[in-house]
N, C-alpha and C positions, 0 to 999 in steps of 0.2 A: 490647246483645247481639243479634246477628242470629239468624235462625231456626236456621241450621245450628249455630251455637255453642250455642244453647239445647238443641238435641237432643243435642249432644255431652255437655253437662254433666249431662243426665238419664240417660245411659247407665250410669254406675257404680251408682247406686241400683237400677236395673233388674237389672243383673248380679248384685248382691248378693242382691236379692230372689229371683231365679230360682235361684241356687245354694242359698239357704236353703230355699226351697220344695222343691227336689229332694232335699235332704238329709233333710228331715222325712218326705217320702214314702218315701224309701229306707230310713229307719230302721224304718218300719212294714212295708214290703214285704219287707225282708230276712228277717224272722222268719216269713214265709209258706212258706219253702222249707227243707228239711233241708240240712245241710252236704253239699257235694259231697266226694268222697274227698280231693282235694288240700287242701281247707280243714281237714278233720279231721286230715290228715297234718301240716300246719303247726301246728295246735293241739297236737298231740302233741309236736312239737319244742319248743313253749313249756313243756312239762312236763319237758323234758330240755335245759335251757339249756346252750349250748356256744359255742365260738368260730366254728364253722362246721358244715356238715352235708354229707352224702355228695356232693350235686351242686349245692348252693346256699349262699349266704352266710347269716349268722345274723340279719339284720335283721328278717325276718318273724317269727322266733321271739321276738326281744327285744320287738318292738312288740306281738305278740299276748299275751305275758306281762303286759304293762302293761294292755291293754284287758280281758283276762279277770280280772285282779286287781280292776279297777274294777267290772265288770259280771258277773262269775262265769263259770264254764265253761258258757256257754249259747250258743245260736245268735247272739243279739244281741251277746254279749261278743266273739264272733269277727268278726261282720259289721260291727260299728261301725267297725272300722279301715278297711274298704273305703269306707264312706260318708264318713268324715272325709277320707280321702285323695282321693276323687273331688271333693269340694267344694274341697279345696286345689288340685287339678290344674286344675279349672275356673277358679279365680281366677288361677293362674299363666298359663294360656292367655290370659285376659283382659288381664293385665298385659303379656304379650309382644306381643299384637296392638295394644294401646293405645300402647305405646311406639314401635312401628314405623309404624302406620297410623292411629292415632286411635281414639276410643271407639266410633264407629259400626261399624267393622270388628271391634273387640273384642267388642261385644255380639253380633254375628252369629256370631262364633267360639264364644262360650259356648253359644249356641243349637244350633249345628251339633254341637258336642261332646256335647250332651245327647241327641241323637237317633241318633247312630251306634251301631249294635247292639253292637259290640265294647266301646265305652266304657261303654254302658249296663249291660252284663253285668258289666264290671269295677268298676262303681260299687256292686255288690251283693255279689259274691263276693270274699272276701278271698284274694288270691293274691299272689305276688311281683310281678306286674305292677302292682298297685295302688301299691306303693312305687316300683317302677322308673320308671313314667311320671311320678309326682309329682316325684321328684328330678331327672329329665331336664328337666322343665318349669322347675323351680326353678333349675337350673344355667344354663338359657338366659338367664333374667332376671338372674341374678347375673353372668354373663359380660358381658352388655351394660352392666350397672352398672359393672363393673370397667373396661371400655373407656372409659367416660365419666370416671370419677374417677381411675383409675390408682393407687388406694391399695392398699398391700400387703395390708391386712386384707380388702379386697374380692376380691383374687385368691386369698387363702387360703380365703375362703368358697366360691369356685368349686371349688377342689380338694376341699373337704370335701363339697360337694353331690354331685359326681361319685363320690367315694369311698363315700359312704353309698349311692348308687345301686348301686354294684358289690357292696356288702354285701347288697343285695337280689337283684340279677340281674347276672351278668357282662356282659351286653349293654351295660350303661351305660358300660363302659370305652371303647366305640367313640366316645362323645361327646368324649373328649379328642382323638381324631383329627379329629372334625368341627370342633372349635375350631381345631385346628392348620391344617386345610384352609382355613378361613375367613381366618385370618391370612395364609396363603400366597398366596391369590388376591386379597388386598386390599393393594395396594401401600403405602398410607400406614400400614398396621398391621403390615407384614411384619417390621419391626424387633423387634416384641414376641416373635417366636419365640426370640430369644436374650436376652430381657429377664430380669433376676433375679426380677422379680415373677411372670412366668409360671412360672419354675422353682420359685418358692415355692408356687404352686398345685399343681404336680406333686408337690412334697414333701408337701403336706398330703394329697393323694390317696394317696400311698404309705403314709403313716402310718395312714390309714383302712383300708388293705388288710392291715395287720399281723395282725389276727385270722385272716384266711384263710391267710396264710403260716405262722403258728404252728400252726394246726390241721393243715395239710397236711404239715408237717414231722413232726408227731406221728403222723399216720395214714398215712404213706407215700405222700403225694401222690395220695391217692385221688380227690380232686375232678377232677384233670386227666384221669385215665383215664375217669371217669364222664362228663364233659362231652364228651370226644373220642368216646366211644361213642354218646352222644345225637346228636352232630352228623352221624353217618353216614359220616364219613371216617376211621374208625379203621384202615382198611387202605388201600384205593385209592379214587380219585375216578373215578366213571363218569358220563358224560353221558347224561341221560335226559329227553327232551322230555315223556314221559308224567308223570314226577315233577314237572316244572315246571308242566305243565298242572293237575295235581292241586292244587298249591299255589295257583295263580292262582284256581282255582274256590273253594277254601276261603276264600281271602282276600276274594274278591268277596262271598261269602255273609256273612262276618263283618262286613264294612264296609258292605254294601249295594252291589250291582253298579254302579249309576250313580255313586255317590260314589267308589268305588274307581277306576273308569275316569276319572272327572272329576278326581280328585286327581292321577293320573299325568299326565293331559293338562296340568293346571295346572303340575305340576313341570317338564314340558318347555317349556310356553309361557313361563314366567317366566325361562327361560334367556336369552331375548333381552333381558331387563332385568338381566342379571347385573352390569352396571356399577353398578347401584343397591346401596347399602350394605344396605338392608333386604331386598331380594330375594336378594342374595348370602348373607346370614346364614341366611334361611329355607331356601334351597336346600342349603347345606352342613350344615344340621341334619336334612335330609330324605333326600337321595339316598344318602349313604354307607350308611346302615342298610338302606334299601330295596334297593339294588343288592347288598349283601352277602348278603341272604337270597334274592334272586332267583338269584344265582349258586350258592349252596349248594343250592338246590332243583333245580338241574340234576342233582344227585347223589341227593338224597333230599328229598322234599317237606317244606318247613318247616311250622310251625304258624302259624295266622293271627295269633296274639297276639305273635309275635316282633317285628313291626315297630311294635308299639303306641307306643313312645316317639317314633318318627318322625312319628306322627300329630299330635303337638303342633305341629310346623311345618307338616305337611301340611294341617291344618285351616285355618290362617291363610292359607297361600298359595292354597288353593282358594277361599276367600272373596275374596281380592284379585283373582285371575285371573278368576273367573266373574262377579264383580260388574261388572268392566269390560266383559265381553262382553254381559251382560244389559242394560247401559245403552245398548248400541249397536243391539241388534236384539231384537224381541219374541220371535222364535223361541228365542233363547238363554235368555231369561228364563223361557219356558215349560219348557224343558229343566231349568233349575235348580230350578224349583218342583216338577216331577215327581220329580227326583232326591231332593230333600229329603222329599217326601211318601212316597216309597218307603222311605227310611231310617226315617222316623217310623213307618210301618206295620209294618215288620219289628220295630222295638223294641217297639211296642205289642203285637204278637202274641206276642213273647217273654214279656212280662209277663203276658199272658193265658194262656199255655200251661199253667201249673200247674193251672189250673182246668178244662182241657178234656181229655176222654178221647181223646187223639190216638194214632194207631197209631205214628207216628214222633215221639215226644214229645221236643222239644229240652231239656226240663227233667227228663228221666228220671233223670239222675244225682243230682238233688236231691230225690228222692222215695223213700219206702218204707223209709228207714233205721231209724226207730223200730220198725216192725213187724219188720224183720230182727233188730234187737237183742232184741226180745221173745222171738223163737224161740230165740235163742242163750241167753238167760237161763233160759228154761224147761228147756233141755237141761242147763245148768249145775246147776240146782237138783235135777234128777233124777239126774245122774251124779257130781256133785262132783269134777270133774277137777282134776288138779294144775296143768295148763297149758291155756291157750287158744292155739291155733295158727291163723293165717289163711293162706290160700293165697298172698296177696301183700299188699303194703302198703296198698292201698286198703281192702280188707275189714278188715284189722287196725286201721286208723285209725278207721274207722266203729264198729267194735266197742268200741274204747277210749273213744270219745266218748259213745256212746249207751248202753252198759251202765251201770247205776246207780252202781256203785262205781269206774268208770274203771279196770278192772284192767290188769295187765301183759299185753301181747299179744306173741306171737312169730310169726315166719314160719319155714318149714322150715329147719332147719340146712343150711348149704351154704357157698358161698364167702363169706368175710367181705367186707362192703362191697357185696354185691349189692343191698341196700337198707339204709335207715337202721336198721331193726330189728336187723339182724345186728351193728351196732356197739354196741347197747345190752345185748348179752348173749345167750347161747344157753341153751336148756333142756337138761336132762340126762334122757334117757328111761329110764335104768335103774330098774326097779321103779316107774315112774310111769305116770300116765294123762293123756290130753289129749283135748280136743275139737278137731277139725279142721273148719274152716268154709271152704267153697269155692263158687264158682258154676260150676265145671267139671263137666259131666255125666259125664266119663270117670272113670278110676280115680284112687285116692289116689296122690300122688307116690311114686316108688320109694324115696326117702330115708326117708319116713315108714314105708313098709312094712318097711324094713330095721331101723328103730329100735324099732318096736312089733310085738309078736307078733299081737295081735288087732285087728281093724278091724270095727266094727259101724256100719251106717247107722242113725242115730237120728232123723233128721228130713230130709224131702225136701219143700220148701215153696216157695210163691210169696210174695214180699214184696209187700204191697199198700199203696196210698195212695189214699184217697178211694174205696175199693171196687174199684179197678182194679189188676191185676197189673203190677208194675214190673219185677221180675226174679225169677229162680229160683235157689235155693240148696240146698246139702246140708250136713248136719252129721254127722260121723262121730265115734264114740267109739273112741279108740285106747288100748290098754293092753298091759301085759306081765303079763297074768293078774290084774290088779287091777280088780275090779268089772266084769268082762266080761259077767257074767250078770245084772247089774242091769237091771231093767226101765225103759224110758224113761218 
């Protein structure tokens, strides 16, 4: 065995060791932060299992139900899912790079994925992106496997992987178009576009989507209107370079500026190698999603995490493109090293942020919630309200998770479907009392003023973490003559 072959054979144990070490560290670190509102929201979904939810599929709730059953309704019980999926995604990226370019590129891809800020955050916080990216990466490898074997069961697995991805995040449906585009631009594979086996994959995908169809038929197609509203094109499409610039800045910060620019350059640079099967596959898994959200950001700036699945291919094509340049000139090698160092520094500082009293704290949303809940509980014990009402879903979810008895929380009665809380039931204000919790320094919403005669401010406080103020909240006691004079 020559030296190069020996290095290749050692790459897999190194990759496994790196992924395992990262998983162990993340298991510990994930418990150092409070749940962010979206995590608490998804945990609450797991307490109300259903076929779908207002603007998302059901997979995040189903999987959180499993992990919290194993580890309890704890921060670790929620975050273990993200850690597990991050390790799985790292392995799928390794497999993808290894099958296309060998183990040396594969190992570098694992290392790069570990230091990209967006992926590092996603490896700790449990969101729908954790599932979305994993199933996108898995589907990539299953698709390549199906191309090699052409077995019906392998094509079915492709459809199931994409379908499960859609049950996590609707973005994953774009992957079917990516696969179709690859077949279309690959002459010797074009016949598969009309192959019964590809159609079997589509059939498996559609079967996976049945929960979404059933729920929407039951709820009046609520998801479609919610997603349309979030997209920013619910009325007309307006071109705005300012919105596009805002999106590009946010994306560069989330991915690290040099990596983001370098990945786009690599995506363009590899177009000259589009005759290559490997490059063509990566490009068709990368550009459709990137271009989709670049275009939509001309109307309203997208979120940095929206292109997270495209980074699976983006990481590998970046390694392939920039490795070639670095081998040709020392200047390019220095640029690559600086870009990786900057990404690592950003990720390191993110992990350090919870322990620093920063004025603009990137970890602010993951701090202060136990103190917040302690104030709410104190007001509950003093006033004994019939209902707990949160200003919006974020506060409601944190209250439900951090209050000791995980009580039922409501948001103000209003249009059904304005958030998931309104689908779980409404409160009846007649002859009842409630605590209303808000971070809005202004007045109590008009709908609450109309429902309750009396409104008393019972707490006006700063939620703290580590002795530092994180956010400011107010608690009001609302009643219809019941307990209005009780002392706080």
